[in-house]
Kinemage of the C-alpha trace (Angstrom):
@kinemage 1
@onewidth
@group {chain A} dominant
@subgroup {mainchain}
@vectorlist {calphas} color= white
{ca unk a 1} P -0.090 0.078 0.200
{ca unk a 2} L 1.692 3.215 -1.173
{ca unk a 3} L 2.272 6.079 1.588
{ca unk a 4} L 0.498 9.361 1.056
{ca unk a 5} L 3.643 11.816 0.077
{ca unk a 6} L 1.956 14.622 2.107
{ca unk a 7} L 1.574 12.583 5.225
{ca unk a 8} L 5.474 11.472 5.096
{ca unk a 9} L 6.408 15.464 4.336
{ca unk a 10} L 4.581 16.000 7.743
{ca unk a 11} L 6.097 13.405 9.648
{ca unk a 12} L 9.804 14.829 8.626
{ca unk a 13} L 8.546 18.357 9.574
{ca unk a 14} L 7.361 17.123 12.684
{ca unk a 15} L 10.297 15.190 13.586
{ca unk a 16} L 12.613 18.304 12.585
{ca unk a 17} L 10.646 20.570 14.789
{ca unk a 18} L 11.004 18.342 17.794
{ca unk a 19} L 14.733 17.790 17.081
{ca unk a 20} L 14.969 21.510 16.845
{ca unk a 21} L 13.539 22.571 20.130
{ca unk a 22} L 15.231 25.593 21.931
{ca unk a 23} L 15.751 23.474 25.137
{ca unk a 24} L 17.573 20.791 22.992
{ca unk a 25} L 20.008 23.266 21.307
{ca unk a 26} L 20.639 25.151 24.579
{ca unk a 27} L 21.508 21.396 26.306
{ca unk a 28} L 23.383 20.430 23.139
{ca unk a 29} L 25.286 23.657 22.954
{ca unk a 30} L 25.900 23.530 26.618
{ca unk a 31} L 27.648 20.046 26.782
{ca unk a 32} L 29.695 20.807 23.694
{ca unk a 33} L 30.838 23.962 25.450
{ca unk a 34} L 31.627 22.123 28.868
{ca unk a 35} L 33.826 19.293 26.759
{ca unk a 36} L 35.538 22.407 24.863
{ca unk a 37} L 36.354 24.037 27.890
{ca unk a 38} L 37.790 21.124 29.810
{ca unk a 39} L 40.111 20.576 26.624
{ca unk a 40} L 41.071 24.403 26.736
{ca unk a 41} L 42.097 24.084 30.569
{ca unk a 42} L 43.900 21.141 29.595
{ca unk a 43} L 45.711 22.948 26.680
{ca unk a 44} L 46.463 25.944 28.679
{ca unk a 45} L 48.063 23.973 31.419
{ca unk a 46} L 49.961 22.057 28.949
{ca unk a 47} L 51.336 25.031 27.240
{ca unk a 48} L 51.943 26.981 30.592
{ca unk a 49} L 54.271 23.883 31.812
{ca unk a 50} L 55.875 23.755 28.270
{ca unk a 51} L 56.951 27.798 28.029
{ca unk a 52} L 58.202 27.819 31.625
{ca unk a 53} L 59.652 24.656 32.153
{ca unk a 54} L 61.496 24.862 28.768
{ca unk a 55} L 64.255 27.224 29.718
{ca unk a 56} L 65.060 24.935 32.581
{ca unk a 57} L 65.555 21.714 30.637
{ca unk a 58} L 67.872 23.404 28.015
{ca unk a 59} L 69.780 25.645 30.140
{ca unk a 60} L 73.343 25.091 31.554
{ca unk a 61} L 73.381 23.045 34.842
{ca unk a 62} L 75.477 25.330 36.277
{ca unk a 63} L 73.133 28.134 35.913
{ca unk a 64} L 70.510 26.379 38.169
{ca unk a 65} L 71.370 25.438 41.890
{ca unk a 66} L 69.113 22.628 41.866
{ca unk a 67} L 71.161 20.268 39.515
{ca unk a 68} L 74.397 20.118 41.506
{ca unk a 69} L 76.184 20.040 38.182
{ca unk a 70} L 74.160 17.614 36.779
{ca unk a 71} L 71.653 18.058 33.932
{ca unk a 72} L 67.606 18.588 34.237
{ca unk a 73} L 67.027 14.554 33.592
{ca unk a 74} L 69.483 13.285 36.071
{ca unk a 75} L 67.964 15.595 38.398
{ca unk a 76} L 64.264 14.623 37.991
{ca unk a 77} L 65.267 10.978 37.222
{ca unk a 78} L 65.346 10.016 41.252
{ca unk a 79} L 62.093 12.082 41.511
{ca unk a 80} L 60.394 10.084 39.019
{ca unk a 81} L 61.410 7.009 40.790
{ca unk a 82} L 60.267 7.983 44.158
{ca unk a 83} L 57.020 9.213 42.742
{ca unk a 84} L 56.164 6.028 41.052
{ca unk a 85} L 57.519 3.701 43.698
{ca unk a 86} L 55.701 5.324 46.582
{ca unk a 87} L 52.485 5.517 44.635
{ca unk a 88} L 52.998 2.130 43.404
{ca unk a 89} L 53.374 0.899 47.241
{ca unk a 90} L 50.480 2.338 47.939
{ca unk a 91} L 48.213 0.923 45.546
{ca unk a 92} L 49.768 -2.691 46.361
{ca unk a 93} L 48.483 -1.952 50.166
{ca unk a 94} L 45.139 -0.275 49.313
{ca unk a 95} L 43.794 -2.311 46.366
{ca unk a 96} L 43.285 -5.481 48.239
{ca unk a 97} L 42.052 -4.308 51.049
{ca unk a 98} L 39.824 -1.803 49.029
{ca unk a 99} L 37.988 -4.513 46.830
{ca unk a 100} L 37.656 -6.904 50.146
{ca unk a 101} L 35.625 -3.717 51.860
{ca unk a 102} L 33.588 -3.067 48.747
{ca unk a 103} L 32.795 -6.715 48.521
{ca unk a 104} L 31.886 -7.097 52.225
{ca unk a 105} L 29.529 -3.983 51.878
{ca unk a 106} L 27.770 -4.839 48.554
{ca unk a 107} L 27.411 -8.769 49.321
{ca unk a 108} L 28.329 -9.874 52.689
{ca unk a 109} L 27.114 -6.844 55.174
{ca unk a 110} L 23.527 -6.509 56.428
{ca unk a 111} L 22.075 -3.459 55.194
{ca unk a 112} L 22.153 -2.020 58.980
{ca unk a 113} L 26.034 -2.416 58.941
{ca unk a 114} L 26.784 -1.912 55.121
{ca unk a 115} L 25.105 1.660 54.865
{ca unk a 116} L 26.935 3.319 58.141
{ca unk a 117} L 29.953 1.803 56.827
{ca unk a 118} L 29.874 3.294 53.664
{ca unk a 119} L 29.186 6.327 54.553
{ca unk a 120} L 32.181 6.528 57.063
{ca unk a 121} L 34.170 5.276 53.943
{ca unk a 122} L 33.029 8.437 52.049
{ca unk a 123} L 33.434 10.527 55.044
{ca unk a 124} L 37.552 9.251 54.713
{ca unk a 125} L 37.645 11.075 51.429
{ca unk a 126} L 37.074 14.185 52.520
{ca unk a 127} L 39.465 14.689 55.276
{ca unk a 128} L 42.298 17.132 54.339
{ca unk a 129} L 45.834 15.692 53.364
{ca unk a 130} L 47.403 18.062 55.978
{ca unk a 131} L 45.406 15.493 58.595
{ca unk a 132} L 46.528 12.399 57.300
{ca unk a 133} L 50.298 14.045 57.226
{ca unk a 134} L 50.008 15.164 60.851
{ca unk a 135} L 48.923 11.585 61.900
{ca unk a 136} L 51.289 9.824 59.695
{ca unk a 137} L 54.426 11.655 61.271
{ca unk a 138} L 53.302 12.144 64.775
{ca unk a 139} L 51.198 8.552 65.369
{ca unk a 140} L 52.208 6.139 62.669
{ca unk a 141} L 55.948 6.571 62.149
{ca unk a 142} L 56.905 6.207 65.644
{ca unk a 143} L 54.432 3.279 66.075
{ca unk a 144} L 56.072 1.653 62.986
{ca unk a 145} L 59.525 2.283 64.163
{ca unk a 146} L 60.236 -0.629 66.443
{ca unk a 147} L 58.800 -3.045 63.496
{ca unk a 148} L 61.382 -1.263 61.127
{ca unk a 149} L 64.101 -2.115 63.580
{ca unk a 150} L 62.940 -5.912 63.966
{ca unk a 151} L 62.811 -6.247 60.046
{ca unk a 152} L 66.275 -5.003 59.898
{ca unk a 153} L 67.675 -7.216 62.479
{ca unk a 154} L 65.848 -10.474 60.972
{ca unk a 155} L 65.235 -9.898 57.337
{ca unk a 156} L 68.111 -7.645 56.118
{ca unk a 157} L 68.697 -10.215 53.591
{ca unk a 158} L 66.089 -9.028 51.628
{ca unk a 159} L 66.878 -5.919 49.974
{ca unk a 160} L 63.668 -4.082 50.763
{ca unk a 161} L 64.468 -4.417 54.235
{ca unk a 162} L 68.488 -3.962 53.996
{ca unk a 163} L 68.508 -1.446 57.157
{ca unk a 164} L 69.798 0.467 58.673
{ca unk a 165} L 66.530 1.073 60.150
{ca unk a 166} L 65.604 4.754 60.364
{ca unk a 167} L 65.325 6.157 63.795
{ca unk a 168} L 62.312 8.155 63.416
{ca unk a 169} L 60.044 6.023 61.035
{ca unk a 170} L 59.794 8.525 58.567
{ca unk a 171} L 60.438 6.001 55.607
{ca unk a 172} L 59.100 5.414 52.247
{ca unk a 173} L 57.051 2.695 53.443
{ca unk a 174} L 55.356 5.163 56.217
{ca unk a 175} L 54.522 7.492 53.133
{ca unk a 176} L 53.176 4.508 51.193
{ca unk a 177} L 51.041 3.499 53.802
{ca unk a 178} L 49.481 6.979 54.562
{ca unk a 179} L 48.740 7.423 50.959
{ca unk a 180} L 47.313 4.106 51.053
{ca unk a 181} L 44.812 5.201 53.630
{ca unk a 182} L 44.150 8.085 51.567
{ca unk a 183} L 43.284 6.237 48.368
{ca unk a 184} L 41.247 3.684 49.949
{ca unk a 185} L 37.962 5.251 50.131
{ca unk a 186} L 38.206 6.459 46.492
{ca unk a 187} L 38.676 2.849 45.407
{ca unk a 188} L 36.107 1.515 47.798
{ca unk a 189} L 33.372 3.903 46.729
{ca unk a 190} L 34.078 3.334 43.100
{ca unk a 191} L 34.269 -0.602 43.253
{ca unk a 192} L 31.402 -0.749 45.677
{ca unk a 193} L 28.977 0.922 43.011
{ca unk a 194} L 30.527 -1.107 40.291
{ca unk a 195} L 29.553 -4.525 42.352
{ca unk a 196} L 26.174 -3.028 42.753
{ca unk a 197} L 25.445 -2.635 39.208
{ca unk a 198} L 26.030 -6.412 38.579
{ca unk a 199} L 22.952 -7.634 37.118
{ca unk a 200} L 20.994 -9.568 39.591
{ca unk a 201} L 20.056 -12.178 37.130
{ca unk a 202} L 23.705 -13.291 36.397
{ca unk a 203} L 24.102 -13.737 40.166
{ca unk a 204} L 20.809 -15.752 40.802
{ca unk a 205} L 21.715 -17.639 37.429
{ca unk a 206} L 24.923 -18.700 39.118
{ca unk a 207} L 23.513 -19.701 42.499
{ca unk a 208} L 20.935 -21.446 40.845
{ca unk a 209} L 23.740 -23.563 38.968
{ca unk a 210} L 25.168 -24.948 42.475
{ca unk a 211} L 27.782 -21.925 43.051
{ca unk a 212} L 28.713 -21.063 46.426
{ca unk a 213} L 28.519 -17.019 47.516
{ca unk a 214} L 32.438 -16.858 46.778
{ca unk a 215} L 32.168 -18.738 43.420
{ca unk a 216} L 29.384 -16.496 42.250
{ca unk a 217} L 31.383 -13.224 43.072
{ca unk a 218} L 34.641 -14.778 41.441
{ca unk a 219} L 32.974 -16.047 38.330
{ca unk a 220} L 30.197 -13.297 38.047
{ca unk a 221} L 30.899 -10.353 40.022
{ca unk a 222} L 34.384 -9.663 39.576
{ca unk a 223} L 34.523 -10.347 35.775
{ca unk a 224} L 31.459 -8.217 35.253
{ca unk a 225} L 33.168 -5.234 37.174
{ca unk a 226} L 36.585 -5.681 36.279
{ca unk a 227} L 36.730 -2.263 33.847
{ca unk a 228} L 35.183 -0.638 36.733
{ca unk a 229} L 37.897 -1.944 39.348
{ca unk a 230} L 40.737 -0.883 36.745
{ca unk a 231} L 39.093 2.405 36.643
{ca unk a 232} L 38.908 2.848 40.516
{ca unk a 233} L 42.567 1.714 41.057
{ca unk a 234} L 43.681 4.201 38.290
{ca unk a 235} L 41.754 6.774 40.270
{ca unk a 236} L 43.445 5.714 43.292
{ca unk a 237} L 46.744 5.742 41.369
{ca unk a 238} L 46.608 9.250 40.009
{ca unk a 239} L 45.366 10.685 43.449
{ca unk a 240} L 48.729 8.872 44.954
{ca unk a 241} L 50.900 10.241 42.123
{ca unk a 242} L 49.956 13.801 42.625
{ca unk a 243} L 49.840 14.089 46.756
{ca unk a 244} L 51.821 16.671 48.117
{ca unk a 245} L 51.370 17.976 51.618
{ca unk a 246} L 51.019 14.401 53.308
{ca unk a 247} L 54.177 12.926 51.805
{ca unk a 248} L 55.884 16.015 52.585
{ca unk a 249} L 55.164 15.909 56.078
{ca unk a 250} L 55.806 12.008 56.900
{ca unk a 251} L 58.702 11.545 54.446
{ca unk a 252} L 62.531 12.091 55.072
{ca unk a 253} L 63.694 12.353 51.853
{ca unk a 254} L 67.418 12.511 50.665
{ca unk a 255} L 66.746 12.356 46.852
{ca unk a 256} L 68.398 8.799 46.254
{ca unk a 257} L 67.209 6.033 44.110
{ca unk a 258} L 66.459 2.896 46.595
{ca unk a 259} L 64.084 0.352 47.071
{ca unk a 260} L 64.956 0.254 50.694
{ca unk a 261} L 61.739 0.549 52.460
{ca unk a 262} L 62.828 0.990 56.043
{ca unk a 263} L 65.997 3.230 56.270
{ca unk a 264} L 66.827 6.868 56.851
{ca unk a 265} L 67.628 7.441 53.130
{ca unk a 266} L 64.551 7.539 50.811
{ca unk a 267} L 63.729 8.684 47.630
{ca unk a 268} L 61.309 12.024 47.484
{ca unk a 269} L 58.941 12.440 45.105
{ca unk a 270} L 58.116 15.205 42.474
{ca unk a 271} L 55.226 16.818 43.897
{ca unk a 272} L 56.591 16.816 47.634
{ca unk a 273} L 60.237 18.211 46.082
{ca unk a 274} L 58.113 20.992 44.575
{ca unk a 275} L 56.280 21.781 47.559
{ca unk a 276} L 59.391 21.957 49.525
{ca unk a 277} L 61.624 23.854 47.206
{ca unk a 278} L 59.437 26.222 45.590
{ca unk a 279} L 59.606 28.773 48.587
{ca unk a 280} L 63.249 29.360 48.138
{ca unk a 281} L 63.319 29.012 44.455
{ca unk a 282} L 64.287 31.823 42.290
{ca unk a 283} L 65.310 32.418 38.648
{ca unk a 284} L 66.022 29.358 36.538
{ca unk a 285} L 65.250 27.296 39.721
{ca unk a 286} L 61.655 28.186 39.499
{ca unk a 287} L 61.526 26.960 35.936
{ca unk a 288} L 63.249 23.576 36.860
{ca unk a 289} L 60.610 23.059 39.510
{ca unk a 290} L 57.658 24.080 36.654
{ca unk a 291} L 59.768 21.298 34.244
{ca unk a 292} L 59.116 18.684 36.872
{ca unk a 293} L 55.790 19.468 37.107
{ca unk a 294} L 55.344 18.761 33.362
{ca unk a 295} L 57.289 15.439 34.080
{ca unk a 296} L 54.449 14.714 36.507
{ca unk a 297} L 51.764 15.998 34.030
{ca unk a 298} L 53.406 13.739 31.465
{ca unk a 299} L 53.201 10.587 33.651
{ca unk a 300} L 49.595 11.113 34.896
{ca unk a 301} L 48.354 11.372 31.280
{ca unk a 302} L 50.270 8.363 30.331
{ca unk a 303} L 48.837 6.268 33.359
{ca unk a 304} L 45.404 7.742 32.289
{ca unk a 305} L 45.709 6.869 28.858
{ca unk a 306} L 46.760 3.006 29.545
{ca unk a 307} L 43.811 2.670 32.086
{ca unk a 308} L 41.611 3.961 29.393
{ca unk a 309} L 42.965 1.445 26.906
{ca unk a 310} L 42.467 -1.188 29.242
{ca unk a 311} L 38.834 -0.465 30.295
{ca unk a 312} L 38.136 -0.198 26.474
{ca unk a 313} L 39.534 -3.332 25.724
{ca unk a 314} L 36.936 -4.877 28.538
{ca unk a 315} L 33.996 -2.576 27.278
{ca unk a 316} L 31.611 -5.422 27.176
{ca unk a 317} L 32.055 -6.361 31.110
{ca unk a 318} L 32.782 -2.871 32.254
{ca unk a 319} L 30.480 -1.192 35.019
{ca unk a 320} L 32.260 1.965 34.458
{ca unk a 321} L 31.307 2.752 30.650
């Protein structure tokens, strides 16, 4: 049966009128503007770091007091190592604990316990970093110092505990534990929401086939939420990479490259070094610190890009897309 051309043109006109409503145009323009604004900010930050940091990268090392005769890359290398080492240790400590807490809240704890526990974890994310730094330096470091002495006396054959143990407890391991506490609520909150988004039918089907609760979690909940878990870990890693004040208050840094976790000689991080050195910096020293910030910016961008690539590979199973 042939359609009336007049009816078809009327339908097209109505559709065009619907799609061209003023509210739709405003919303679409606002969304595009917000996305473009973020890109502009990112480009402006990149341009600033490049413009201000490049003079220090190409300058004569003798003109920059921070370098002690070395060039920029030899100076920033130990800082990059310290930044990655502290963040990796923090993630190694926090990630398993965060996943366990998220699973407990989402699948094991009764509602009367799960809800208050979830609120408390969310509150941990709102605690200022200076409070974590004070707690780490005044409470955690002295409490851990006897343990470091024991490790140095009994496990010194392991490079991580070679010693001599720090007399104050202000080591890279203490800083990593503080960072782990700081990123724990972020990873836990995101993972919890991802686990709660697992289709109930999938879980019920697994249990109906005879799986135990742990088998159901291992074969259904974790695979379905893998992309979201990776995103949560990368958010925590990004927080750990850029943390400044807490690390500066806890870590007794000497700027060396070492994997020893309990000695008084510790690598520093880029963010903490900038915070501690910037008040007294002048001339090209300021440009050198900005250039180290450019390196940190690049590291964060690479880490986030890798995380996005991993998540996209698991797009069909991701709870974060």
